[in-house]
N, C-alpha and C positions, 0 to 999 in steps of 0.2 A: 852390781849385777852387770854381766856382759851384755852388749847389744844383741848378741844372738839369742841369749836366754829371754831377753825382753820381747823379741819378735815372736818367739814360741809361746810365751805366756799370753801375749795379745791375741794370737790366733786361737788358742784354746778358749779364751773368754768369748770371742766372737762366735765360735761354733756353739758354745753352751747357750748363748743368748738366742741364736737362731733356732736351736732345738726347743727352747722354752716357748718361743713365739708360735712355732708350728704346733706343738702339743696344745697350746692354749686355744689356737684357732680351731683345731679339730674338736676340742671340748665344746667350744662355743657353737660350732655347726651342729654337733650332736644335740646340744640343748635346744637350739633353734628348731631342728627337725622334730625333736620330741614335742616342743611346744606347738609346732604347726600341726602335728598329728593329733595332739590333744584338742586343738581348736576345731578339727574336722575339715571337710572339703571347702575350697573357696566358693563363696556365693557370687553368682553372676545372674544378670538379667537376660533372658532369652526370648526369642519369638520364633514361631514356626512359619516357614515360607509357604505362601499360597499364591498360585498364579493369578494375575490381574489383567484386565483389559486396559491398555494404555494408549491414549492418543498422543502422538508426538507433536510438539508445537515448536515452531521457530518464532522468536521475537525479533522483529526487524524495524529499523528506523525508516521514517517516510515523511513526505510533505503533502499537505492538503492542497488540492486544486479544485476550482469551481467545476460543477457539473457541466455548466455551459457558460461561456464567456464571450460576449459580443462587444466589439468596438464600434461605437456609433460614429460614422463618417458621413459627410454630406454628399449627395449625388448631384447637387447643383450648387453653384456659387452664389454668394450674396451676403448681406448684413443680417446677423441674427437679430430679429425683431423682438422675440420674447422667449424666455426660458420657463418651462412649466414644471420641471422637476428639480429637486434639491439633492445634494449628495447624501447618501446613506438611507434614502427613502426607498420603499418598495413600490414597484410599478407592475402593472399587468401588461400582457401582450397587447399591443395596439394603442397604449397610452401615448399621448403627445409629449415629447421631450423638448423640442425646439420648433420655432417657426421662423423661417427666413423671409425677409421682406419680399413680397410677391409682385411688387409694382412692375419691374422689368419683365417678369415672366408672364404677367397678364397681358402686357403689350405684345409680347411675342406670340402668345396664343391668339390674340385678335388678328394679328397679321396673318397667321396661318389660317384662321377662319375665313378671312377675305380671299385667300388663295383658293380655298375649297369652293367658295361661291363663284369665283372667276372660272375655275375649271368646270364646274357644273354648267355654267352658261355656254362655255365653248363646246361641251359635249352635246348640249341640246342643238346648237347651231350645226354641228357636224352631222347629227342624226337627220335634221331637216335637209341638209345638202345631199346626203346619201339617198334620201327618198326622191328628191328631184332628179338626181342622176339616174336612178333606176327607171323612172318614167321616160326620161329622154332616150335612154338606151333602148328601151322597149319599142319606142316609136321611131327609132333610128334617127333622132334629131341631134344626137351628139355622138362623139366617138367613145370607144371602149376605154380609152385612156382617161377621159374625164370621169368616168364611173370609178375606175381604180383609184384615181386621186381622191375622190370623195370618200371612198372606203378607207383609204389610208389616213385621211384626216380624222375620221371617226375613231380609228384605232388609237391614234395619238392622243385624241381628246380623252378617251377612256383611261389611257395610261397616266395622263397628266392629272386627272381627277383622283386616281388611286394614290399617286404621289402626294398630292395636296392633302388628302385625308390622312396619309401616314405622317406628314409633317405636323398636321393639327393634333394628331394623337400623341406625337412626341412632345409637343408643347404643353399638352394637357398633363402628360406624365411629369414633365419638369415642374409644372405648377403644383402637382400633388406631392412631389419630392420636397417642395419647400416646407411642407409640414413633416417633420422628422418624428417617427414613432418608434417605440421599443418593439423589436421583433419577438421578444420573449418576456416571460414573467421573471422578475428578479429584483436585485438591489442595485441602485445606481451608485457608482463609485464616488469618491470624495471630489475628484477633479472634474469640473464641468466648465464648458465654455461660457463666457459671460455675454449678456445682452450688449449689442453694439459691436461685437467682434465679427471679423470677416471669416465666413465659412468658405473654404476653398476645396475643390475636388482634388487638387494636387498636394494638399498639405499632408505632412507625415504625422501630424498630431491629431488624435481622435477628439471628437467633441465630448464624449463621455464613454464610460464602460459600464455595461449592465451584466451582472453575474447571477446565475441561478444557484442559490445556496441552500435551498430546502433539502437538497441532497448533494453530496460532494464526493469527490474521488480522493483516495489516498494512494499516492505513487510510491512504490517501494523498490529498492535496489536489491536484487536477489542473485546469489551465485547461480550460474547457469546449471551447475550440477544438481541443484535442488529443485529446478523448475518442474521436472517431470513428477516428482513427489507431491509438490503443491497442487498441480493440476489434477493428479489422480485423487488426492484427498478431497478436492472440491467436487469432483464427479461422484465420489462415493458418499458425499454428504457427511463427512466425519465431524462437522461442527462449523458454526459460524466463525467469522474473523472478529476478534475482540480488538477494539481500538483504545489506546491509552493516551492521555494528553501528556504534556511535558512534565507534569508533576506526578505522573503515574496513576491518575484517577481514570477509571473506566468510563468510556462513552456510553450513554444510556441505550444506544441502538447498535446491534451487531451489523457487521458488514459482510459482503460476499465478493469473492474473486470474480471479476468480469472480463479481464483483459490481460494478456501478457504480450510483451514486445516480441518481434520476430527476429531481432538482431541482438548480438552480444558485443559488449564493449571489449575490444581486443586488448586494451590496456589493463582492465581490472577483471575481466572474465565474468562480469555481472550483466544481468538483463533487468528490465523493468516490468513489474506487474502492477496492476491497478485494481484497487478495492473500492467498491461503491458502498456508501453508507448514508442512511438518512441523518438529517442534521437539525433536529428540533431545537429551537432557541438559539440557533446560530452559534453553537458551542465550538464548532470547527470553522475556521476562517482560512481562505487561501493563503498559502505560504507558511502556515503554522507547522511546527515540528511535532510529530506524534510518533508513537510506536504501535505496531500491529502484531498480534499473535495469530499466526496462520497454522492450521493443522497441516502436517506434511506426511503423516504415516500412522499406521496402527500396529500395535503389538498385542495380539489377542491373548497370549499366555505369558506375560512378562513376570519375572521374579525381581522384586525390588527390596533393597536393604537400606536402612538409614545411613546417612553419611558418617555418623559417629561410630558405626559398627566396623568401618574399614580401618585396618591397621596396615602398616608398611614394613616390609623387611629391610635388611641392610642395603639391598639394591634399589629400594624405592618401589618395589612391586606391590600391588594391592593383595591383601589377604583378608579372609574372614575366618573367625573362630567358630567351628562347628562342634556341637555336642552330640555324641552318639547316645544310643539308648542306654548303654551301661554307665553313663555319666562321665565318660572320658572326653576331654577336649582335644581338638585337632586344629591346627592352623592350616588353612587350605588356600592355595593360590587361586585367584579369580580374575576374570576379565570383565571390566566395567564398561557400560555403554552410556546412554543419555542420562542427564540429570532430570529428575521429575520432582520439582520443588526441592525439598531437603532429602530426597531419596535418590538412589542410583539403581539403574537397571544392570543386572548381572547377566552377561551374555553367555558365560560358560564358567564351570567350576562348582555350581550348586544345583540341587534338584528340589522340586516341590516336596514339601513335607518334612524337610530337614530343619533342625533347630539351630539357630545361630545366636551368638552372644552379641547383644547390643549395648551392654554396659558391664564394665569390669574386665573386658578382654585383655587389657594391658597387664593384668596380674596373672594371666593364664599362660602356661607353657604346654607344648605337645605332650599328650599322655597324662596330664594332670586330671585328677578327679575334681569335679565341680558340682556345686549344688545349684540347680536351676530354679529361677524365680521368673514366672511369666511376666512379660511387659504388659502394662495396662494402658499405655498411651494410645490415644485414638489416632488412626491413620486417615489422612486427608484423601479426597478422591484423586485417582491417578490421572493426571494430565501433565504432559511433558512440556517443559519450556527450556529452550537453550538460550 
């Protein structure tokens, strides 16, 4: 056989094989379509959309800070004679923490007391001198200048007595400062000055730290763009602030927003807000890392769909399969908003009362007839967390 005839024969065989495969495919499609029609419409699980009241919540990281923190520093210098508190113990306001050796302070006070006595004697002497000068001036037995000198001596004696009393009062205060008391109720820190150590008013190291921990603050860094929403939600009373520890366990007491900073970090665009929370059992300690859930807004009539109900088209856009009253399915483009647990807020594309497919939507095409089965899964309360 010539090469030309071989090429023609090969072409005819290839064409015949292609025709056979096409006819076989059409036959298979026909059989599959017939089988699908015999099985009936595709069964899907649906739910009917109903508007819900949703509180939007932001979850933010933060650090715990003491409600009040006082550094105990001496107001007079001296050797610490006795320490009355131990680290980690609770003290009341006015409880004695340290006592500085008062020997030198007692001596200074007695010196000041002697000064008061001396000034009182000088005042009495000046008063008697003024009385004599008044009598002599009245009888013209002395000059007017002697009377004025006596009056001036009285004024100086009065001033010296006032100064001496002020010095005595200061020395008494110094003696009182030798007994160092806690100004607040709280817990004493671990680091304490020891007995025999020198207490100095110029030292940069505190003798002890007392912190009030029965209630604490949680400081949070918040984008400045969200600050108005958080403050408005707090004024509207949308809900308390929930505190979670590092392991995600909720704190037993809710918090409340009490303060927001008036400056914004130019580098990050964040500002600081402060949450106050009661702290039974000292579960929250200063410096501890926590998370806080803060209400930041309200959606009175939100439409929510399960995450599993969302499908994506080729461009990655969100779609929801909607079933009409006649049982026909339609893929509809939607715009999604905040995440509410395992559900999503739909901001546009759907209306209340419409039926959406929540299971089996991957088998549904536009215009396909489907058999609806109502979803029975319970829906959790609508609270939003980002």
